[in-house]
N, C-alpha and C positions, 0 to 999 in steps of 0.2 A: 639358175641352179635348182635342182630338185630338193625338196624338204620333206622328210617323212612326217605323216600326219596321224596315221592310225594303223592298228593291226586288228583284224576281225577274227572272231571265233563264233561258232554256232553253239547256242545253248538251248536246252529244252525248257528250263524253268527260269523265267526272268527274275522273279523275286529271290529265288535261291542264289542265282549267280550274282545279282546286285548286292545281296547281303554278304556273300563271301568276299567279293572284291572290296567292299567297304570296310569290313572288319579286318581282313587280312592285309590290305595294302592302302587303305584310306582313300580309295577312289570314289569320286562322287559323280552323279549323273550330270553331264553337261548339256545333253539334249536327248530327246526321245521322240521318235516318229513312228506312229502306228499306221499300218497299211492293212488292207483286208486279209492278206495272206501271211504277213510277217510284221515284226516290230524291230526297229533299230534303236539301240540304246548306246549312247556314247559316254564312256566313263573316263575321268581323268583326275589326276592329282592337281589341286589348285596351283601348284608351283611349276607345272609342266604343261606345255601345249599338246604333247603327244597323247593320243586317246586310244582306248581299247573299245572297239565296236563290238557289241553283243548283237548277234542276229538271232532272233527268236522266230522260227518257222512255226506258225500256229497249228499246222496239221501234223507235226512231228511228235510221235509218241515213243519211238524206239531211240535208244542211245545212238549217238553218232559213232561211226567207225573212224577213229582217229588215224588209222593206218600207220605206216612207218615213215611217212614224209613230213609230218609235223615235228617241229623242233620244240621251241619253248619261248615264253615271254621271259623277260628278266627285269628285276628291280634292284637298285642299290639301296643299302640301308647303312646307318651310322654304326650300328652294333649288331652284327649278325647273330651272335650268341643270344642276346636279349630277344631278338626277333624270333629266333628258333624256339626259345622257351615260351614266348607269347603264343606262337602258332600252336605249339603242343598243348598249352593250357586252354586254348580255344577249341581243341579237339580236331584240328586240321591234320590232314595227312602230310607228313614231312619225312624226308630222309635225314640221315645224320649230317652234321656240319663236317665238311672236309676241305682240304686245300687242293688246288690244282697247281702242280709244279711243272716248270719247264727247266729241266736240269736241277740246279739248286735254287732257282728263283721261284718264289710263290707268285703266281699270276693272279690268283683269286682264292678267297675262302668263301664257301657257299653251302647252301642246301637247296633241295628242290621241294616245293610244295605242290600239291595236286588239288585242283579245284573240283567242284561237285560234278563236272562233266568229264573229268579225267585229263584235263589239260595240265601240262607241267609248267611250273613257274620257278625260275631260278632266282634265289635271293642271295645277293652278293654283298660282301663287306665293302663299304666305300673305301676307295684308295687306289693308288696306282692308275691304271688305265680306266678304272671305274670310279673316278672322282666325281 
C-alpha cells in the first residue's frame, strides 16, 4: 500500500521559509541536503511523519510563477480562532475565518494563510473528517 511521505514546494530564501513554517506551524527541520545547484530541506511536525520538502534552487532570483494548478497545503489545529489571531499578531497574511457548508452541514471552519513565496496554506479547525 502506498503511504504519502511529503509535499514539495520551491522557495527562494531558505531562512525566510524555515522561519515562517516554524513560527506559523511549528515545523522543524528533519533533514537538510546541500547540493551544488540546490538544497533540499525536509520540515515536519514532531508528531507526524509527513514532511514538507523545501527545494531551494541556488540560481533562482525571480519569484516562482505559481500558476493556476497549485492548490494548497492544509493543517488542522485545535482552536482555529486562536490560531487565526496568533497568525495576525505575527504579521502573517491571512484570510478571514469562515465555514465551508454542504447544505446545512458545516464540513470545516478554516482560514487561508500565505507563506513568503505566495503558497496558500489552509488552517482547519480539528473535528469531523479533520480529526
